PDB file of N, CA, C and O in Angstrom:
ATOM      1  N   ASN A   1     -46.082 150.824-139.955  1.00  0.00           N
ATOM      2  CA  ASN A   1     -45.978 149.851-139.067  1.00  0.00           C
ATOM      3  C   ASN A   1     -45.290 149.134-139.181  1.00  0.00           C
ATOM      4  O   ASN A   1     -44.323 149.331-138.445  1.00  0.00           O
ATOM      5  N   TYR A   2     -45.192 148.033-139.940  1.00  0.00           N
ATOM      6  CA  TYR A   2     -43.902 147.464-139.974  1.00  0.00           C
ATOM      7  C   TYR A   2     -43.078 148.311-140.548  1.00  0.00           C
ATOM      8  O   TYR A   2     -43.837 148.861-141.346  1.00  0.00           O
ATOM      9  N   TYR A   3     -42.026 148.803-140.693  1.00  0.00           N
ATOM     10  CA  TYR A   3     -40.979 149.387-140.869  1.00  0.00           C
ATOM     11  C   TYR A   3     -40.703 150.166-139.283  1.00  0.00           C
ATOM     12  O   TYR A   3     -39.522 150.439-139.068  1.00  0.00           O
ATOM     13  N   ARG A   4     -41.631 150.504-138.264  1.00  0.00           N
ATOM     14  CA  ARG A   4     -41.438 150.818-137.283  1.00  0.00           C
ATOM     15  C   ARG A   4     -41.045 149.834-136.413  1.00  0.00           C
ATOM     16  O   ARG A   4     -40.000 149.761-135.766  1.00  0.00           O
ATOM     17  N   TYR A   5     -42.340 148.796-136.473  1.00  0.00           N
ATOM     18  CA  TYR A   5     -41.930 147.988-135.578  1.00  0.00           C
ATOM     19  C   TYR A   5     -41.767 146.565-135.599  1.00  0.00           C
ATOM     20  O   TYR A   5     -42.025 145.785-134.682  1.00  0.00           O
ATOM     21  N   GLY A   6     -41.146 146.208-137.158  1.00  0.00           N
ATOM     22  CA  GLY A   6     -41.089 144.780-137.847  1.00  0.00           C
ATOM     23  C   GLY A   6     -42.525 144.432-137.380  1.00  0.00           C
ATOM     24  O   GLY A   6     -42.380 143.581-136.502  1.00  0.00           O
ATOM     25  N   THR A   7     -43.515 144.624-137.509  1.00  0.00           N
ATOM     26  CA  THR A   7     -45.022 143.760-138.031  1.00  0.00           C
ATOM     27  C   THR A   7     -46.104 144.309-138.253  1.00  0.00           C
ATOM     28  O   THR A   7     -46.275 145.434-137.781  1.00  0.00           O
ATOM     29  N   PHE A   8     -46.664 143.974-138.670  1.00  0.00           N
ATOM     30  CA  PHE A   8     -47.623 144.079-139.258  1.00  0.00           C
ATOM     31  C   PHE A   8     -48.893 144.421-138.461  1.00  0.00           C
ATOM     32  O   PHE A   8     -49.423 143.726-137.595  1.00  0.00           O
ATOM     33  N   LYS A   9     -49.387 145.952-139.042  1.00  0.00           N
ATOM     34  CA  LYS A   9     -50.866 145.742-137.415  1.00  0.00           C
ATOM     35  C   LYS A   9     -51.794 145.164-137.670  1.00  0.00           C
ATOM     36  O   LYS A   9     -51.885 144.771-138.833  1.00  0.00           O
ATOM     37  N   ASP A  10     -52.950 144.833-136.668  1.00  0.00           N
ATOM     38  CA  ASP A  10     -53.705 143.483-136.674  1.00  0.00           C
ATOM     39  C   ASP A  10     -54.955 144.223-135.869  1.00  0.00           C
ATOM     40  O   ASP A  10     -54.685 145.166-135.125  1.00  0.00           O
ATOM     41  N   CYS A  11     -56.107 143.850-136.004  1.00  0.00           N
ATOM     42  CA  CYS A  11     -57.597 144.959-135.560  1.00  0.00           C
ATOM     43  C   CYS A  11     -57.168 144.311-134.345  1.00  0.00           C
ATOM     44  O   CYS A  11     -58.171 144.436-133.642  1.00  0.00           O
ATOM     45  N   ALA A  12     -56.622 143.920-133.906  1.00  0.00           N
ATOM     46  CA  ALA A  12     -57.364 143.139-132.481  1.00  0.00           C
ATOM     47  C   ALA A  12     -56.717 144.375-131.881  1.00  0.00           C
ATOM     48  O   ALA A  12     -57.004 145.092-132.839  1.00  0.00           O
ATOM     49  N   ALA A  13     -56.250 144.974-131.285  1.00  0.00           N
ATOM     50  CA  ALA A  13     -56.380 145.856-130.078  1.00  0.00           C
ATOM     51  C   ALA A  13     -56.895 146.745-130.750  1.00  0.00           C
ATOM     52  O   ALA A  13     -56.977 147.596-129.864  1.00  0.00           O
ATOM     53  N   ARG A  14     -57.528 147.468-132.099  1.00  0.00           N
ATOM     54  CA  ARG A  14     -58.491 148.099-132.126  1.00  0.00           C
ATOM     55  C   ARG A  14     -59.884 147.461-131.760  1.00  0.00           C
ATOM     56  O   ARG A  14     -60.984 147.999-131.886  1.00  0.00           O
ATOM     57  N   TYR A  15     -59.560 145.993-131.201  1.00  0.00           N
ATOM     58  CA  TYR A  15     -61.297 145.535-130.514  1.00  0.00           C
ATOM     59  C   TYR A  15     -61.238 145.690-129.695  1.00  0.00           C
ATOM     60  O   TYR A  15     -62.194 146.313-129.234  1.00  0.00           O
ATOM     61  N   ASP A  16     -60.197 145.334-128.786  1.00  0.00           N
ATOM     62  CA  ASP A  16     -60.146 144.961-127.133  1.00  0.00           C
ATOM     63  C   ASP A  16     -60.792 146.429-126.628  1.00  0.00           C
ATOM     64  O   ASP A  16     -61.546 146.639-125.678  1.00  0.00           O
ATOM     65  N   HIS A  17     -60.102 147.575-127.821  1.00  0.00           N
ATOM     66  CA  HIS A  17     -60.375 149.474-127.262  1.00  0.00           C
ATOM     67  C   HIS A  17     -61.799 148.558-127.247  1.00  0.00           C
ATOM     68  O   HIS A  17     -61.848 147.714-126.353  1.00  0.00           O
ATOM     69  N   LEU A  18     -62.979 148.649-128.172  1.00  0.00           N
ATOM     70  CA  LEU A  18     -64.008 148.688-128.555  1.00  0.00           C
ATOM     71  C   LEU A  18     -65.060 147.975-127.167  1.00  0.00           C
ATOM     72  O   LEU A  18     -66.046 148.078-126.437  1.00  0.00           O
ATOM     73  N   LYS A  19     -63.906 147.248-127.572  1.00  0.00           N
ATOM     74  CA  LYS A  19     -64.698 146.379-125.720  1.00  0.00           C
ATOM     75  C   LYS A  19     -64.602 146.849-124.540  1.00  0.00           C
ATOM     76  O   LYS A  19     -65.434 146.821-123.633  1.00  0.00           O
ATOM     77  N   PHE A  20     -63.388 147.358-124.567  1.00  0.00           N
ATOM     78  CA  PHE A  20     -63.363 148.678-123.364  1.00  0.00           C
ATOM     79  C   PHE A  20     -63.977 149.682-123.297  1.00  0.00           C
ATOM     80  O   PHE A  20     -64.499 150.125-122.274  1.00  0.00           O
ATOM     81  N   CYS A  21     -64.003 150.351-124.773  1.00  0.00           N
ATOM     82  CA  CYS A  21     -65.082 151.512-124.406  1.00  0.00           C
ATOM     83  C   CYS A  21     -66.676 151.135-124.228  1.00  0.00           C
ATOM     84  O   CYS A  21     -67.537 151.861-123.730  1.00  0.00           O
ATOM     85  N   LEU A  22     -66.805 150.122-124.640  1.00  0.00           N
ATOM     86  CA  LEU A  22     -68.275 149.156-124.106  1.00  0.00           C
ATOM     87  C   LEU A  22     -68.190 148.892-123.094  1.00  0.00           C
ATOM     88  O   LEU A  22     -69.162 149.391-122.527  1.00  0.00           O
ATOM     89  N   SER A  23     -67.161 147.994-121.912  1.00  0.00           N
ATOM     90  CA  SER A  23     -67.364 148.217-120.456  1.00  0.00           C
ATOM     91  C   SER A  23     -67.771 149.168-119.716  1.00  0.00           C
ATOM     92  O   SER A  23     -68.816 148.952-119.103  1.00  0.00           O
ATOM     93  N   ILE A  24     -67.161 150.376-119.550  1.00  0.00           N
ATOM     94  CA  ILE A  24     -66.582 151.823-119.052  1.00  0.00           C
ATOM     95  C   ILE A  24     -68.682 152.274-119.678  1.00  0.00           C
ATOM     96  O   ILE A  24     -69.527 152.385-118.789  1.00  0.00           O
ATOM     97  N   LYS A  25     -68.873 152.354-120.367  1.00  0.00           N
ATOM     98  CA  LYS A  25     -70.256 152.784-120.466  1.00  0.00           C
ATOM     99  C   LYS A  25     -71.798 152.346-119.512  1.00  0.00           C
ATOM    100  O   LYS A  25     -72.990 152.651-119.502  1.00  0.00           O
ATOM    101  N   THR A  26     -70.519 151.143-118.534  1.00  0.00           N
ATOM    102  CA  THR A  26     -71.717 151.004-117.397  1.00  0.00           C
ATOM    103  C   THR A  26     -71.701 150.676-116.337  1.00  0.00           C
ATOM    104  O   THR A  26     -72.418 149.914-115.689  1.00  0.00           O
ATOM    105  N   LYS A  27     -70.137 151.749-115.912  1.00  0.00           N
ATOM    106  CA  LYS A  27     -69.674 151.786-115.298  1.00  0.00           C
ATOM    107  C   LYS A  27     -70.209 153.365-114.343  1.00  0.00           C
ATOM    108  O   LYS A  27     -71.413 153.589-114.213  1.00  0.00           O
ATOM    109  N   SER A  28     -69.217 154.274-113.787  1.00  0.00           N
ATOM    110  CA  SER A  28     -69.711 155.271-113.140  1.00  0.00           C
ATOM    111  C   SER A  28     -68.942 156.230-113.078  1.00  0.00           C
ATOM    112  O   SER A  28     -67.905 155.973-112.467  1.00  0.00           O
ATOM    113  N   SER A  29     -69.069 157.698-113.642  1.00  0.00           N
ATOM    114  CA  SER A  29     -68.346 157.995-114.225  1.00  0.00           C
ATOM    115  C   SER A  29     -66.694 158.355-113.429  1.00  0.00           C
ATOM    116  O   SER A  29     -65.643 158.510-114.052  1.00  0.00           O
ATOM    117  N   GLN A  30     -66.860 158.423-111.946  1.00  0.00           N
ATOM    118  CA  GLN A  30     -64.904 158.248-111.280  1.00  0.00           C
ATOM    119  C   GLN A  30     -64.305 156.705-111.790  1.00  0.00           C
ATOM    120  O   GLN A  30     -63.222 156.439-112.311  1.00  0.00           O
ATOM    121  N   VAL A  31     -65.210 155.996-111.503  1.00  0.00           N
ATOM    122  CA  VAL A  31     -64.444 154.379-112.056  1.00  0.00           C
ATOM    123  C   VAL A  31     -63.984 154.500-113.293  1.00  0.00           C
ATOM    124  O   VAL A  31     -62.833 154.588-113.721  1.00  0.00           O
ATOM    125  N   ALA A  32     -65.041 154.495-113.829  1.00  0.00           N
ATOM    126  CA  ALA A  32     -64.600 154.728-116.096  1.00  0.00           C
ATOM    127  C   ALA A  32     -63.552 155.625-116.204  1.00  0.00           C
ATOM    128  O   ALA A  32     -62.941 155.402-117.249  1.00  0.00           O
ATOM    129  N   GLN A  33     -62.862 156.972-115.279  1.00  0.00           N
ATOM    130  CA  GLN A  33     -61.785 157.568-114.870  1.00  0.00           C
ATOM    131  C   GLN A  33     -60.916 157.358-114.756  1.00  0.00           C
ATOM    132  O   GLN A  33     -60.054 157.637-115.589  1.00  0.00           O
ATOM    133  N   VAL A  34     -60.622 156.562-113.311  1.00  0.00           N
ATOM    134  CA  VAL A  34     -59.718 155.840-113.136  1.00  0.00           C
ATOM    135  C   VAL A  34     -59.001 154.631-114.183  1.00  0.00           C
ATOM    136  O   VAL A  34     -57.816 154.524-114.500  1.00  0.00           O
ATOM    137  N   MET A  35     -60.527 153.527-114.705  1.00  0.00           N
ATOM    138  CA  MET A  35     -60.354 153.051-115.739  1.00  0.00           C
ATOM    139  C   MET A  35     -59.627 153.028-116.382  1.00  0.00           C
ATOM    140  O   MET A  35     -58.627 152.312-116.440  1.00  0.00           O
ATOM    141  N   ILE A  36     -60.232 154.362-117.435  1.00  0.00           N
ATOM    142  CA  ILE A  36     -59.380 154.908-118.721  1.00  0.00           C
ATOM    143  C   ILE A  36     -57.731 155.573-118.415  1.00  0.00           C
ATOM    144  O   ILE A  36     -56.807 155.716-119.216  1.00  0.00           O
ATOM    145  N   GLN A  37     -57.807 155.941-116.742  1.00  0.00           N
ATOM    146  CA  GLN A  37     -56.271 156.337-116.595  1.00  0.00           C
ATOM    147  C   GLN A  37     -55.391 155.449-116.790  1.00  0.00           C
ATOM    148  O   GLN A  37     -54.491 155.709-117.588  1.00  0.00           O
ATOM    149  N   LYS A  38     -55.418 154.098-116.078  1.00  0.00           N
ATOM    150  CA  LYS A  38     -54.461 153.130-116.316  1.00  0.00           C
ATOM    151  C   LYS A  38     -54.875 152.659-117.086  1.00  0.00           C
ATOM    152  O   LYS A  38     -55.823 152.452-116.328  1.00  0.00           O
ATOM    153  N   ARG A  39     -55.373 151.892-118.587  1.00  0.00           N
ATOM    154  CA  ARG A  39     -55.656 151.892-119.458  1.00  0.00           C
ATOM    155  C   ARG A  39     -54.332 152.846-119.682  1.00  0.00           C
ATOM    156  O   ARG A  39     -53.310 152.290-119.279  1.00  0.00           O
ATOM    157  N   ASP A  40     -54.193 153.714-120.049  1.00  0.00           N
ATOM    158  CA  ASP A  40     -53.995 154.899-120.642  1.00  0.00           C
ATOM    159  C   ASP A  40     -52.404 154.480-119.826  1.00  0.00           C
ATOM    160  O   ASP A  40     -52.004 153.756-120.738  1.00  0.00           O
ATOM    161  N   ALA A  41     -51.683 154.448-119.172  1.00  0.00           N
ATOM    162  CA  ALA A  41     -50.059 154.351-118.546  1.00  0.00           C
ATOM    163  C   ALA A  41     -50.121 153.090-118.780  1.00  0.00           C
ATOM    164  O   ALA A  41     -49.048 152.570-119.087  1.00  0.00           O
ATOM    165  N   ASP A  42     -51.002 152.447-118.737  1.00  0.00           N
ATOM    166  CA  ASP A  42     -50.310 150.644-119.246  1.00  0.00           C
ATOM    167  C   ASP A  42     -49.992 150.598-120.754  1.00  0.00           C
ATOM    168  O   ASP A  42     -49.212 149.883-121.382  1.00  0.00           O
ATOM    169  N   SER A  43     -51.025 151.802-121.236  1.00  0.00           N
ATOM    170  CA  SER A  43     -50.112 151.964-123.130  1.00  0.00           C
ATOM    171  C   SER A  43     -49.110 152.225-123.175  1.00  0.00           C
ATOM    172  O   SER A  43     -48.263 151.435-123.591  1.00  0.00           O
ATOM    173  N   ARG A  44     -48.791 153.611-122.701  1.00  0.00           N
ATOM    174  CA  ARG A  44     -47.966 154.525-122.496  1.00  0.00           C
ATOM    175  C   ARG A  44     -46.344 153.794-122.541  1.00  0.00           C
ATOM    176  O   ARG A  44     -45.308 153.898-123.198  1.00  0.00           O
ATOM    177  N   ALA A  45     -47.018 152.819-121.112  1.00  0.00           N
ATOM    178  CA  ALA A  45     -45.641 151.810-120.881  1.00  0.00           C
ATOM    179  C   ALA A  45     -45.413 150.591-122.106  1.00  0.00           C
ATOM    180  O   ALA A  45     -44.229 150.259-122.170  1.00  0.00           O
ATOM    181  N   GLN A  46     -45.995 150.121-122.741  1.00  0.00           N
ATOM    182  CA  GLN A  46     -46.522 148.944-123.471  1.00  0.00           C
ATOM    183  C   GLN A  46     -45.629 149.295-124.492  1.00  0.00           C
ATOM    184  O   GLN A  46     -44.733 148.613-124.989  1.00  0.00           O
ATOM    185  N   LYS A  47     -46.061 150.701-124.803  1.00  0.00           N
ATOM    186  CA  LYS A  47     -45.317 151.184-126.048  1.00  0.00           C
ATOM    187  C   LYS A  47     -44.147 151.775-126.299  1.00  0.00           C
ATOM    188  O   LYS A  47     -43.703 152.035-127.418  1.00  0.00           O
ATOM    189  N   LYS A  48     -43.193 152.180-124.346  1.00  0.00           N
ATOM    190  CA  LYS A  48     -42.144 153.075-124.623  1.00  0.00           C
ATOM    191  C   LYS A  48     -41.316 151.792-124.631  1.00  0.00           C
ATOM    192  O   LYS A  48     -40.125 152.095-124.709  1.00  0.00           O
ATOM    193  N   SER A  49     -41.530 150.281-124.571  1.00  0.00           N
ATOM    194  CA  SER A  49     -40.427 149.155-124.425  1.00  0.00           C
ATOM    195  C   SER A  49     -40.423 148.560-125.386  1.00  0.00           C
ATOM    196  O   SER A  49     -39.681 147.589-125.532  1.00  0.00           O
ATOM    197  N   LEU A  50     -41.397 149.051-126.463  1.00  0.00           N
ATOM    198  CA  LEU A  50     -41.429 148.237-128.248  1.00  0.00           C
ATOM    199  C   LEU A  50     -40.227 150.074-129.027  1.00  0.00           C
ATOM    200  O   LEU A  50     -40.363 151.296-129.092  1.00  0.00           O
ATOM    201  N   PRO A  51     -39.017 148.799-129.476  1.00  0.00           N
ATOM    202  CA  PRO A  51     -38.007 149.290-129.638  1.00  0.00           C
ATOM    203  C   PRO A  51     -38.683 150.278-131.213  1.00  0.00           C
ATOM    204  O   PRO A  51     -39.514 149.641-131.860  1.00  0.00           O
ATOM    205  N   ASN A  52     -38.340 151.686-131.745  1.00  0.00           N
ATOM    206  CA  ASN A  52     -38.634 152.094-132.333  1.00  0.00           C
ATOM    207  C   ASN A  52     -37.664 153.151-132.887  1.00  0.00           C
ATOM    208  O   ASN A  52     -36.684 153.284-132.154  1.00  0.00           O
ATOM    209  N   SER A  53     -37.659 154.110-134.208  1.00  0.00           N
ATOM    210  CA  SER A  53     -36.696 154.506-134.825  1.00  0.00           C
ATOM    211  C   SER A  53     -35.614 155.436-134.369  1.00  0.00           C
ATOM    212  O   SER A  53     -34.651 155.644-135.107  1.00  0.00           O
ATOM    213  N   GLU A  54     -35.743 156.159-132.881  1.00  0.00           N
ATOM    214  CA  GLU A  54     -34.573 156.857-131.945  1.00  0.00           C
ATOM    215  C   GLU A  54     -33.766 155.732-131.739  1.00  0.00           C
ATOM    216  O   GLU A  54     -32.565 156.002-131.725  1.00  0.00           O
ATOM    217  N   ASP A  55     -34.110 154.326-131.543  1.00  0.00           N
ATOM    218  CA  ASP A  55     -33.050 153.446-130.820  1.00  0.00           C
ATOM    219  C   ASP A  55     -31.813 153.676-131.687  1.00  0.00           C
ATOM    220  O   ASP A  55     -30.725 153.506-131.137  1.00  0.00           O
ATOM    221  N   VAL A  56     -31.835 153.992-132.802  1.00  0.00           N
ATOM    222  CA  VAL A  56     -31.285 153.455-134.046  1.00  0.00           C
ATOM    223  C   VAL A  56     -29.812 154.636-133.921  1.00  0.00           C
ATOM    224  O   VAL A  56     -28.694 154.496-134.418  1.00  0.00           O
ATOM    225  N   TRP A  57     -30.506 156.094-132.831  1.00  0.00           N
ATOM    226  CA  TRP A  57     -28.994 156.573-133.115  1.00  0.00           C
ATOM    227  C   TRP A  57     -28.926 156.910-131.491  1.00  0.00           C
ATOM    228  O   TRP A  57     -29.931 156.973-130.783  1.00  0.00           O
ATOM    229  N   SER A  58     -27.440 157.135-130.978  1.00  0.00           N
ATOM    230  CA  SER A  58     -26.927 157.488-130.022  1.00  0.00           C
ATOM    231  C   SER A  58     -26.329 159.110-130.013  1.00  0.00           C
ATOM    232  O   SER A  58     -25.516 159.574-130.812  1.00  0.00           O
ATOM    233  N   LEU A  59     -27.069 159.914-128.715  1.00  0.00           N
ATOM    234  CA  LEU A  59     -26.731 161.388-128.830  1.00  0.00           C
ATOM    235  C   LEU A  59     -25.060 161.318-128.751  1.00  0.00           C
ATOM    236  O   LEU A  59     -24.508 160.353-128.224  1.00  0.00           O
ATOM    237  N   ARG A  60     -24.326 162.407-129.314  1.00  0.00           N
ATOM    238  CA  ARG A  60     -23.470 162.565-129.207  1.00  0.00           C
ATOM    239  C   ARG A  60     -22.684 163.639-128.283  1.00  0.00           C
ATOM    240  O   ARG A  60     -23.083 164.760-128.595  1.00  0.00           O
ATOM    241  N   SER A  61     -21.771 163.695-127.322  1.00  0.00           N
ATOM    242  CA  SER A  61     -21.676 164.371-126.297  1.00  0.00           C
ATOM    243  C   SER A  61     -19.660 164.996-126.998  1.00  0.00           C
ATOM    244  O   SER A  61     -18.915 165.797-126.434  1.00  0.00           O
ATOM    245  N   HIS A  62     -19.417 164.262-128.251  1.00  0.00           N
ATOM    246  CA  HIS A  62     -18.755 165.583-129.065  1.00  0.00           C
ATOM    247  C   HIS A  62     -18.849 165.402-129.943  1.00  0.00           C
ATOM    248  O   HIS A  62     -19.546 164.431-130.235  1.00  0.00           O
ATOM    249  N   PRO A  63     -17.789 166.743-131.766  1.00  0.00           N
ATOM    250  CA  PRO A  63     -17.593 165.648-132.934  1.00  0.00           C
ATOM    251  C   PRO A  63     -17.140 164.180-132.965  1.00  0.00           C
ATOM    252  O   PRO A  63     -16.407 163.606-132.161  1.00  0.00           O
ATOM    253  N   PRO A  64     -17.508 163.882-133.647  1.00  0.00           N
ATOM    254  CA  PRO A  64     -16.223 163.203-133.992  1.00  0.00           C
ATOM    255  C   PRO A  64     -15.576 163.630-134.429  1.00  0.00           C
ATOM    256  O   PRO A  64     -15.586 164.832-134.693  1.00  0.00           O
ATOM    257  N   GLU A  65     -14.534 162.677-134.768  1.00  0.00           N
ATOM    258  CA  GLU A  65     -12.295 163.141-134.645  1.00  0.00           C
ATOM    259  C   GLU A  65     -12.940 163.383-136.422  1.00  0.00           C
ATOM    260  O   GLU A  65     -13.120 164.496-136.916  1.00  0.00           O
ATOM    261  N   GLU A  66     -13.110 162.519-136.888  1.00  0.00           N
ATOM    262  CA  GLU A  66     -12.795 162.789-138.560  1.00  0.00           C
ATOM    263  C   GLU A  66     -13.239 163.991-138.671  1.00  0.00           C
ATOM    264  O   GLU A  66     -12.352 164.778-139.000  1.00  0.00           O
ATOM    265  N   LEU A  67     -14.687 164.645-138.468  1.00  0.00           N
ATOM    266  CA  LEU A  67     -15.442 166.371-138.716  1.00  0.00           C
ATOM    267  C   LEU A  67     -14.382 166.870-138.170  1.00  0.00           C
ATOM    268  O   LEU A  67     -14.316 168.024-138.592  1.00  0.00           O
ATOM    269  N   LEU A  68     -13.433 166.647-137.408  1.00  0.00           N
ATOM    270  CA  LEU A  68     -12.605 167.858-136.404  1.00  0.00           C
ATOM    271  C   LEU A  68     -11.216 167.602-137.729  1.00  0.00           C
ATOM    272  O   LEU A  68     -10.445 168.480-138.117  1.00  0.00           O
ATOM    273  N   GLU A  69     -11.241 166.583-138.054  1.00  0.00           N
ATOM    274  CA  GLU A  69      -9.788 166.662-138.845  1.00  0.00           C
ATOM    275  C   GLU A  69     -10.271 167.545-140.641  1.00  0.00           C
ATOM    276  O   GLU A  69      -9.492 167.643-141.590  1.00  0.00           O
ATOM    277  N   LEU A  70     -10.906 167.767-140.626  1.00  0.00           N
ATOM    278  CA  LEU A  70     -11.584 167.734-142.136  1.00  0.00           C
ATOM    279  C   LEU A  70     -11.824 169.165-141.507  1.00  0.00           C
ATOM    280  O   LEU A  70     -11.608 170.229-142.088  1.00  0.00           O
ATOM    281  N   ALA A  71     -12.247 169.029-140.378  1.00  0.00           N
ATOM    282  CA  ALA A  71     -12.435 171.107-140.833  1.00  0.00           C
ATOM    283  C   ALA A  71     -10.830 171.832-140.740  1.00  0.00           C
ATOM    284  O   ALA A  71     -10.512 172.963-141.108  1.00  0.00           O
ATOM    285  N   ARG A  72      -9.729 170.483-139.956  1.00  0.00           N
ATOM    286  CA  ARG A  72      -8.847 171.547-139.337  1.00  0.00           C
ATOM    287  C   ARG A  72      -7.593 171.490-141.146  1.00  0.00           C
ATOM    288  O   ARG A  72      -6.527 171.990-141.506  1.00  0.00           O
ATOM    289  N   GLN A  73      -8.221 170.937-141.490  1.00  0.00           N
ATOM    290  CA  GLN A  73      -7.532 170.928-143.088  1.00  0.00           C
ATOM    291  C   GLN A  73      -8.035 171.829-144.839  1.00  0.00           C
ATOM    292  O   GLN A  73      -7.639 172.115-145.969  1.00  0.00           O
ATOM    293  N   GLY A  74      -9.503 171.938-143.595  1.00  0.00           N
ATOM    294  CA  GLY A  74      -9.853 172.709-145.534  1.00  0.00           C
ATOM    295  C   GLY A  74     -10.431 173.094-144.374  1.00  0.00           C
ATOM    296  O   GLY A  74     -11.269 173.995-144.371  1.00  0.00           O
TER     297      GLY A  74
END
């Protein structure tokens, strides 16, 4: 977690997840389903907004000129 996101993981998120799970036990199945879907969507959106290892690389549309020069010479 430290190398990917730059911070150490703490237990607060896991504790929040536990509290959420306990809170939906008292809800009807339809309400619980909606709450779970909303929480999952929020979690995915938050995770996408964080930096990750894929931000380091950029997709190339063509090979670098240096590589083409080496291929022509060799």
